Structure formats: C-alpha cells, structure tokens
C-alpha positions as CSV (number, residue, x, y, z in Angstrom):
1,M,-4.8,-1.5,-19.5
2,N,-6.2,-1.3,-16.2
3,R,-7.2,1.9,-15.1
4,E,-7.1,2.6,-10.4
5,E,-8.6,6.2,-9.6
6,I,-6.8,6.7,-6.9
7,E,-8.7,9.2,-4.4
8,I,-6.3,11.3,-2.4
9,I,-6.4,13.8,0.7
10,V,-3.4,15.6,1.9
11,L,-4.0,17.2,5.5
12,G,-2.2,19.1,7.8
13,E,-1.1,23.2,9.1
14,K,-0.9,26.0,6.9
15,G,2.6,26.2,6.3
16,C,3.7,22.4,6.4
17,G,4.8,22.4,2.9
18,K,2.1,20.3,1.7
19,T,0.8,22.2,-0.9
20,N,4.7,22.4,-2.4
21,L,4.9,18.6,-2.2
22,I,2.2,18.2,-4.5
23,H,2.9,20.6,-6.4
24,R,6.2,19.3,-6.9
25,F,4.5,16.1,-8.0
26,L,2.1,17.6,-10.7
27,N,4.3,20.0,-12.2
28,E,8.1,18.6,-11.7
29,S,8.5,22.3,-9.5
30,T,6.8,23.9,-6.4
31,E,5.2,26.4,-8.8
32,T,1.0,27.1,-8.2
33,S,-0.1,24.3,-10.2
34,P,-2.2,25.9,-13.3
35,T,-4.9,22.7,-12.7
36,L,-5.8,24.3,-9.3
37,L,-9.9,23.8,-8.9
38,T,-11.7,25.9,-6.7
39,G,-14.1,23.3,-4.0
40,L,-16.7,24.7,-1.2
41,V,-14.2,23.3,1.1
42,A,-10.7,22.9,-0.2
43,P,-8.8,23.1,-3.1
44,V,-8.9,20.0,-5.2
45,Y,-6.4,19.5,-7.9
46,S,-7.4,17.7,-11.0
47,G,-4.3,15.2,-10.8
48,K,-2.1,13.4,-12.9
49,T,-2.1,10.0,-14.6
50,V,1.2,7.7,-14.5
51,S,1.2,4.8,-16.4
52,S,3.0,1.5,-15.5
53,S,3.1,-2.3,-16.8
54,D,1.1,-2.8,-13.6
55,G,-1.5,-0.4,-15.6
56,Q,-2.6,3.6,-15.1
57,F,-3.1,5.7,-11.8
58,S,-4.9,8.2,-12.2
59,F,-4.1,10.1,-9.0
60,K,-7.0,13.1,-8.0
61,I,-5.9,14.3,-5.2
62,C,-7.4,17.5,-2.4
63,D,-5.4,19.7,-0.6
64,T,-6.9,21.6,2.5
65,T,-5.8,23.0,6.0
66,L,-7.7,22.3,8.9
67,D,-7.2,24.3,11.9
68,K,-9.1,24.5,15.5
69,K,-12.2,26.4,13.9
70,S,-12.7,23.9,11.2
71,R,-11.6,20.4,12.8
72,F,-15.2,19.6,12.9
73,L,-14.8,19.0,8.7
74,L,-12.5,16.1,9.5
75,P,-14.7,13.3,8.9
76,L,-16.3,14.7,5.2
77,F,-12.3,13.6,4.0
78,S,-12.2,10.3,6.1
79,R,-13.8,8.5,3.0
80,S,-14.0,4.0,2.4
81,G,-11.0,4.1,0.0
82,T,-9.5,7.8,0.2
83,I,-6.0,7.3,1.1
84,A,-4.8,10.0,3.8
85,L,-1.7,12.3,3.5
86,V,-1.5,13.4,7.0
87,C,1.9,16.1,6.3
88,Y,3.9,18.1,9.2
89,S,7.1,19.9,8.8
90,T,10.5,18.3,10.4
91,I,11.2,22.0,10.9
92,Q,7.8,22.7,13.1
93,E,7.3,20.4,16.6
94,D,3.8,22.0,16.5
95,S,3.3,20.8,12.9
96,Y,3.8,17.2,13.6
97,E,1.7,17.5,16.8
98,R,-0.9,18.5,14.8
99,A,-0.5,15.1,12.5
100,R,-0.5,12.8,15.3
101,G,-3.9,14.3,16.1
102,I,-4.8,14.3,12.5
103,V,-4.2,10.8,12.8
104,K,-5.3,9.5,15.6
105,E,-8.5,11.3,14.4
106,L,-8.9,9.5,11.2
107,K,-8.8,6.4,13.0
108,Q,-11.3,6.8,15.3
109,S,-13.2,7.8,12.5
110,E,-16.3,6.3,10.7
111,P,-15.3,5.5,8.1
112,S,-11.8,5.5,8.0
113,P,-9.4,5.9,5.0
114,S,-8.5,2.9,3.2
115,H,-4.5,4.1,4.3
116,I,-3.1,6.2,6.4
117,I,0.9,8.1,5.2
118,L,2.7,10.2,7.6
119,V,4.6,12.5,5.6
120,G,7.8,14.0,6.8
121,T,8.6,17.5,4.6
122,M,11.1,20.0,4.5
123,I,14.3,17.8,5.1
124,D,16.0,19.7,3.0
125,L,16.5,22.1,6.1
126,S,18.3,19.3,8.4
127,S,20.3,22.1,10.1
128,A,16.5,22.9,11.5
129,R,15.3,19.9,11.9
130,K,13.0,19.4,15.3
131,V,11.2,16.7,14.6
132,S,13.9,13.1,14.7
133,L,13.3,10.7,12.0
134,T,13.7,8.1,14.7
135,E,10.2,9.6,17.0
136,A,8.2,10.1,13.6
137,E,9.0,6.4,13.0
138,A,8.2,4.7,15.7
139,F,4.7,6.9,16.2
140,A,4.1,5.5,12.7
141,K,5.3,2.3,13.7
142,F,2.7,2.3,16.6
143,E,-0.6,3.8,15.0
144,D,0.3,1.0,11.9
145,I,0.6,3.7,9.0
146,S,3.2,4.0,6.6
147,F,5.9,6.5,7.1
148,I,8.1,8.7,4.8
149,E,10.1,11.8,5.0
150,T,10.6,13.9,1.8
151,S,11.2,17.7,0.2
152,A,9.7,19.2,-2.5
153,E,12.2,21.8,-2.9
154,S,14.7,19.0,-4.0
155,G,12.4,16.3,-5.5
156,T,13.3,14.1,-2.9
157,N,11.3,11.0,-2.0
158,I,8.2,12.8,-3.9
159,E,7.8,10.0,-6.9
160,E,8.8,7.0,-4.4
161,L,5.5,8.3,-1.7
162,F,3.4,8.5,-4.9
163,A,4.8,5.2,-5.9
164,L,3.8,3.4,-2.3
165,I,0.2,5.0,-2.7
166,A,0.3,2.8,-6.0
167,N,1.6,0.2,-4.5
168,L,-0.8,0.0,-1.5
169,T,-3.7,0.5,-3.8
170,L,-2.7,-2.5,-5.7
171,Q,-2.1,-4.6,-2.7
172,K,-5.4,-4.0,-1.6
173,D,-6.6,-5.0,-5.0
174,E,-4.6,-8.2,-4.2
175,N,-6.4,-9.0,-1.6
176,S,-9.6,-8.3,-2.9
177,L,-8.6,-10.8,-5.3
178,K,-7.3,-13.3,-2.9
179,K,-11.0,-13.1,-1.1
180,S,-13.0,-13.7,-4.1
181,R,-11.1,-16.4,-5.1
182,S,-11.1,-18.2,-1.6
183,P,-13.2,-21.2,-1.8
184,K,-16.3,-20.5,0.5
185,I,-16.9,-23.0,3.6
186,K,-20.4,-24.1,4.3
187,D,-21.1,-23.6,8.2
188,Q,-21.8,-27.2,9.3
189,G,-22.5,-26.4,13.1
190,P,-20.7,-27.9,16.0
191,S,-21.6,-31.8,15.6
192,F,-19.3,-31.0,12.0
193,S,-16.8,-28.9,13.4
194,S,-16.8,-32.0,16.9
195,S,-16.3,-34.7,13.8
196,V,-13.7,-33.5,12.2
197,I,-11.6,-32.7,15.5
198,N,-12.4,-36.6,16.3
199,I,-11.0,-37.5,13.0
200,L,-7.6,-35.4,13.1
201,E,-7.3,-36.7,16.9
202,E,-7.8,-40.4,15.6
203,D,-5.5,-40.1,11.8
204,L,-2.7,-37.7,13.7
205,E,-0.1,-40.0,12.9
206,L,-1.3,-40.2,8.9
207,D,-1.3,-36.4,9.3
208,E,2.6,-36.5,10.6
209,E,3.1,-38.9,7.5
210,I,1.8,-36.4,5.1
211,E,3.7,-33.4,6.3
212,T,7.2,-35.1,5.6
213,K,5.4,-35.3,2.2
214,I,5.3,-31.3,1.5
215,E,7.8,-29.9,-0.8
216,T,10.3,-26.9,1.2
217,K,9.2,-23.5,0.3
218,P,11.3,-22.2,-2.4
219,E,14.1,-19.9,-1.4
220,W,13.6,-16.1,-2.7
221,E,15.3,-14.1,-4.9
222,I,16.3,-11.1,-3.2
223,D,14.6,-8.1,-4.3
224,H,17.5,-5.6,-4.9
225,Q,19.5,-8.1,-7.3
226,A,16.6,-9.0,-9.7
227,K,16.9,-5.6,-12.0
228,C,14.5,-7.0,-14.8
229,C,11.3,-9.1,-14.6
230,N,12.3,-13.5,-15.6
231,N,9.9,-13.5,-18.3
232,C,9.7,-10.6,-20.1
233,G,12.7,-9.2,-19.2
234,L,10.8,-6.0,-18.3
235,T,13.6,-3.4,-15.9
236,F,11.6,-2.4,-12.8
237,T,11.0,0.8,-12.1
238,F,8.9,3.4,-8.7
239,F,6.1,2.2,-9.9
240,I,6.6,-1.0,-12.2
241,R,6.8,-3.0,-9.2
242,R,8.5,-6.4,-8.0
243,H,6.7,-9.7,-7.4
244,H,7.1,-13.6,-6.6
245,C,6.1,-16.4,-7.1
246,R,5.3,-18.2,-4.3
247,K,6.3,-21.7,-6.4
248,C,9.0,-20.9,-7.7
249,G,10.5,-18.1,-5.6
250,K,11.8,-16.0,-8.5
251,I,10.6,-12.2,-9.0
252,F,8.6,-11.0,-12.2
253,C,7.0,-8.3,-13.3
254,F,2.7,-8.1,-12.6
255,K,1.5,-9.1,-16.0
256,C,3.7,-12.4,-15.6
257,S,2.5,-13.0,-12.1
258,S,-0.8,-12.4,-11.7
259,N,-2.5,-15.8,-10.8
260,F,-3.5,-17.1,-8.0
261,I,-3.8,-20.6,-7.0
262,A,-3.3,-22.9,-4.0
263,L,-0.3,-24.9,-3.2
264,P,-0.9,-27.4,-0.9
265,Q,2.5,-29.3,-2.0
266,V,4.4,-26.7,0.0
267,G,1.8,-26.2,2.8
268,L,0.0,-23.1,1.6
269,K,-3.6,-23.9,1.6
270,D,-5.2,-20.3,0.3
271,P,-4.8,-18.7,-3.1
272,Q,-1.0,-17.9,-4.1
273,R,0.7,-15.7,-6.3
274,V,2.5,-17.5,-9.1
275,C,4.1,-16.9,-12.1
276,S,2.5,-17.9,-15.8
277,N,5.5,-21.1,-15.5
278,C,4.5,-22.3,-12.8
279,L,0.9,-22.5,-13.2
280,D,1.2,-24.4,-16.2
281,K,3.4,-27.1,-14.5
282,I,0.9,-27.0,-11.7
283,R,-2.2,-27.7,-14.1
284,A,-0.3,-30.0,-16.0
285,T,-0.2,-31.9,-13.2
286,Q,-3.9,-31.9,-12.0
C-alpha cells in the first residue's frame, strides 16, 4: 500500500482555535494531546496515520504561533512540499487580518509551501461571528488558495479539512506522474517550427476532415450520484475519492483508475486518467 508522508504547518494568531482544531483531528476531542513533542521553535505533534483505498496518509503536524516579534521565523516553515494551514477565528477580525498577512507572506517567500489553505475556526459561535463567509471566500479566491470553515468544538469539517489535504497531495502526485509520462519533444529550432507551420497551412482541409472523425467526449457521471466504484464496488468516503475515467466518463476508485494514456480519439493528446476496462479496450485496438 502506498504511503504518503504529509508535512503540515499550522499558522495563526494565539487564541484563533488552531490548536483545538489539531487536537480534534488527533484525538477526536479538544483535550491536550499526549503525543505532544517539544521543538526548538514550536510544538510538533507526532501526527496521525489514516488508511484508505488510495493508500496510507501520515499527517505530521507542526503547530506554531507567530506574533509580531517572531514574524521573521515564517520563512523557516515555508518549505517546498509543506502544506500550510493559515487559521483565523471567525469571531475575531484581528485574527482574520493577521491570517491575510500570513497568506501574502507565504506566497512571496522562497520556496513557498506546495499548498496554502485558509481555515476559519469557531463557526459554532455563529451569533458572535465577525468575519463573513463571503468575505473569506472572496479573499481565498483572489489569492488562488483553498478555503474551509471548521469548528473544533462540534467537529464540523475537521475530517473534511484533512480529506482536502490528502486530495491536494494526490493531485500533486498525479500531475507529477502525468509530466513523467508525457513524451519529451526535442527542440528542432526555428526551421523545424516553420516547416510545421507550412505543412499545417497546406493541409488545412485535411485537418478539418480529421476533426470530424474525432469521437465525442463522454458525458461524465455526476459525482453525488456515484456511491461506489463502478468496477470493484468500493464505497466512497471522505478519504476514498471519486475519479472520472476520461474515456467512458464513469466514476471509479483510485485503484481502478490509476492508468494514464493519451486519448487522441477524443482530442486529448496528453496522458489522461482511464479505468482499467477502457485501458484494455484501447490497447486491444492498437
């Protein structure tokens, strides 16, 4: 079984609820974790391992508080491959403004984290809310980062948050896999490019004829209608993700759709995810 080591740094002002969030995930409560280790700069949690059909995810979580005096330490946590959770309290405007500043600093740092997730906390205290959902969503969209609101007290969206982290990690691995499988084209220089342009211009009519022979892209199965994998029947959960086959459009688990192949018949020349059944059919015709 594949094992993903996921390093997470949790940032935010003191009192924003981030430590309770971590305790809720580790212990399913907000009590202090017995696995707390003391580090030189910040407390480091031993973490938690979660198993799913996609493999094992080992979450190593570092909780820290950065005040005005320790802002210079931020680059220490901004490492390539790290996922940064920037937390703020939905009932504290100052906490939100500090989180916005941390996000901007992380994005400008070199290297920057592989992913940044803006995390609102304490949504169970809705009557005391000071930061609106719409405002935080708009900021996250503008900065092109992920966003989620949580409650450590009620457990709302805690599991979903770490499922999101696992999904982002898998997407990064899938993109790396696609790049490694994509054919590398040797640069032939300007003369080669000019030749290609001339050929395309001369054979324009032929290109149009070929386009009419390209298959129509399949209609994708709707996510919420697929309760289990169309091949093995495995039930989908927060950690068992749905994956569409780009050839037939049906939904499968990771194991039954971990194949990548070009699909020129639907106009997709780069390697695409396909299910095992479609892969066998494609190879049978080659």
